[in-house]
ChimeraX commands (.cxc) that place a marker at each C-alpha (Angstrom):
marker #1 position 3.43,-1.89,-26.30 radius 0.5
marker #1 position 0.01,-1.63,-24.68 radius 0.5
marker #1 position -0.85,1.42,-22.61 radius 0.5
marker #1 position -3.09,0.64,-19.66 radius 0.5
marker #1 position -5.60,3.25,-18.63 radius 0.5
marker #1 position -7.21,1.44,-15.74 radius 0.5
marker #1 position -5.84,-0.81,-13.01 radius 0.5
marker #1 position -8.65,-3.23,-13.79 radius 0.5
marker #1 position -6.90,-3.89,-17.12 radius 0.5
marker #1 position -4.08,-5.66,-15.29 radius 0.5
marker #1 position -4.27,-9.45,-15.34 radius 0.5
marker #1 position -2.45,-10.32,-12.11 radius 0.5
marker #1 position -2.27,-13.99,-13.08 radius 0.5
marker #1 position -0.04,-13.08,-16.02 radius 0.5
marker #1 position 2.59,-11.47,-13.74 radius 0.5
marker #1 position 5.35,-13.93,-12.75 radius 0.5
marker #1 position 5.63,-14.68,-9.02 radius 0.5
marker #1 position 9.19,-13.30,-8.90 radius 0.5
marker #1 position 7.86,-9.95,-10.19 radius 0.5
marker #1 position 5.04,-9.90,-7.61 radius 0.5
marker #1 position 7.57,-10.66,-4.86 radius 0.5
marker #1 position 9.84,-7.86,-6.11 radius 0.5
marker #1 position 6.97,-5.38,-6.16 radius 0.5
marker #1 position 5.85,-6.45,-2.68 radius 0.5
marker #1 position 9.38,-6.07,-1.30 radius 0.5
marker #1 position 9.73,-2.60,-2.82 radius 0.5
marker #1 position 6.40,-1.51,-1.31 radius 0.5
marker #1 position 7.34,-2.84,2.13 radius 0.5
marker #1 position 10.76,-1.16,1.95 radius 0.5
marker #1 position 9.10,2.12,1.03 radius 0.5
marker #1 position 6.58,1.80,3.87 radius 0.5
marker #1 position 9.43,1.11,6.32 radius 0.5
marker #1 position 11.36,4.18,5.17 radius 0.5
marker #1 position 8.29,6.43,5.37 radius 0.5
marker #1 position 7.31,5.20,8.83 radius 0.5
marker #1 position 10.89,5.71,10.06 radius 0.5
marker #1 position 10.61,9.46,9.43 radius 0.5
marker #1 position 10.13,11.60,12.54 radius 0.5
marker #1 position 6.47,12.04,13.43 radius 0.5
marker #1 position 5.11,9.62,10.85 radius 0.5
marker #1 position 4.02,6.95,13.33 radius 0.5
marker #1 position 2.10,9.58,15.28 radius 0.5
marker #1 position 0.47,10.87,12.08 radius 0.5
marker #1 position -0.47,7.32,11.12 radius 0.5
marker #1 position -1.97,6.58,14.54 radius 0.5
marker #1 position -3.99,9.84,14.39 radius 0.5
marker #1 position -5.22,8.94,10.88 radius 0.5
marker #1 position -6.14,5.43,12.02 radius 0.5
marker #1 position -8.05,6.79,15.02 radius 0.5
marker #1 position -9.91,9.33,12.87 radius 0.5
marker #1 position -10.70,6.75,10.21 radius 0.5
marker #1 position -11.91,4.29,12.83 radius 0.5
marker #1 position -14.28,6.91,14.19 radius 0.5
marker #1 position -15.66,7.49,10.69 radius 0.5
marker #1 position -15.73,3.83,9.68 radius 0.5
marker #1 position -16.22,1.38,12.52 radius 0.5
marker #1 position -15.78,-1.60,10.18 radius 0.5
marker #1 position -12.36,-0.43,8.99 radius 0.5
marker #1 position -9.36,-2.47,10.08 radius 0.5
marker #1 position -5.78,-2.12,8.96 radius 0.5
marker link #1:1,2 radius 0.2
marker link #1:2,3 radius 0.2
marker link #1:3,4 radius 0.2
marker link #1:4,5 radius 0.2
marker link #1:5,6 radius 0.2
marker link #1:6,7 radius 0.2
marker link #1:7,8 radius 0.2
marker link #1:8,9 radius 0.2
marker link #1:9,10 radius 0.2
marker link #1:10,11 radius 0.2
marker link #1:11,12 radius 0.2
marker link #1:12,13 radius 0.2
marker link #1:13,14 radius 0.2
marker link #1:14,15 radius 0.2
marker link #1:15,16 radius 0.2
marker link #1:16,17 radius 0.2
marker link #1:17,18 radius 0.2
marker link #1:18,19 radius 0.2
marker link #1:19,20 radius 0.2
marker link #1:20,21 radius 0.2
marker link #1:21,22 radius 0.2
marker link #1:22,23 radius 0.2
marker link #1:23,24 radius 0.2
marker link #1:24,25 radius 0.2
marker link #1:25,26 radius 0.2
marker link #1:26,27 radius 0.2
marker link #1:27,28 radius 0.2
marker link #1:28,29 radius 0.2
marker link #1:29,30 radius 0.2
marker link #1:30,31 radius 0.2
marker link #1:31,32 radius 0.2
marker link #1:32,33 radius 0.2
marker link #1:33,34 radius 0.2
marker link #1:34,35 radius 0.2
marker link #1:35,36 radius 0.2
marker link #1:36,37 radius 0.2
marker link #1:37,38 radius 0.2
marker link #1:38,39 radius 0.2
marker link #1:39,40 radius 0.2
marker link #1:40,41 radius 0.2
marker link #1:41,42 radius 0.2
marker link #1:42,43 radius 0.2
marker link #1:43,44 radius 0.2
marker link #1:44,45 radius 0.2
marker link #1:45,46 radius 0.2
marker link #1:46,47 radius 0.2
marker link #1:47,48 radius 0.2
marker link #1:48,49 radius 0.2
marker link #1:49,50 radius 0.2
marker link #1:50,51 radius 0.2
marker link #1:51,52 radius 0.2
marker link #1:52,53 radius 0.2
marker link #1:53,54 radius 0.2
marker link #1:54,55 radius 0.2
marker link #1:55,56 radius 0.2
marker link #1:56,57 radius 0.2
marker link #1:57,58 radius 0.2
marker link #1:58,59 radius 0.2
marker link #1:59,60 radius 0.2
view
């Protein structure tokens, strides 16, 4: 078993599409559950506004 020490070591082309889709679904499900928490949307909007002021080229 190989231990990876850097994300750059990952060859994304070697990951089967079904695994990528599973990872993407898990990330989206997690994001949905986090944003559903009370106050999180407001915190996100405040972060986005602050980040936009510091980085005009930033879009999310």
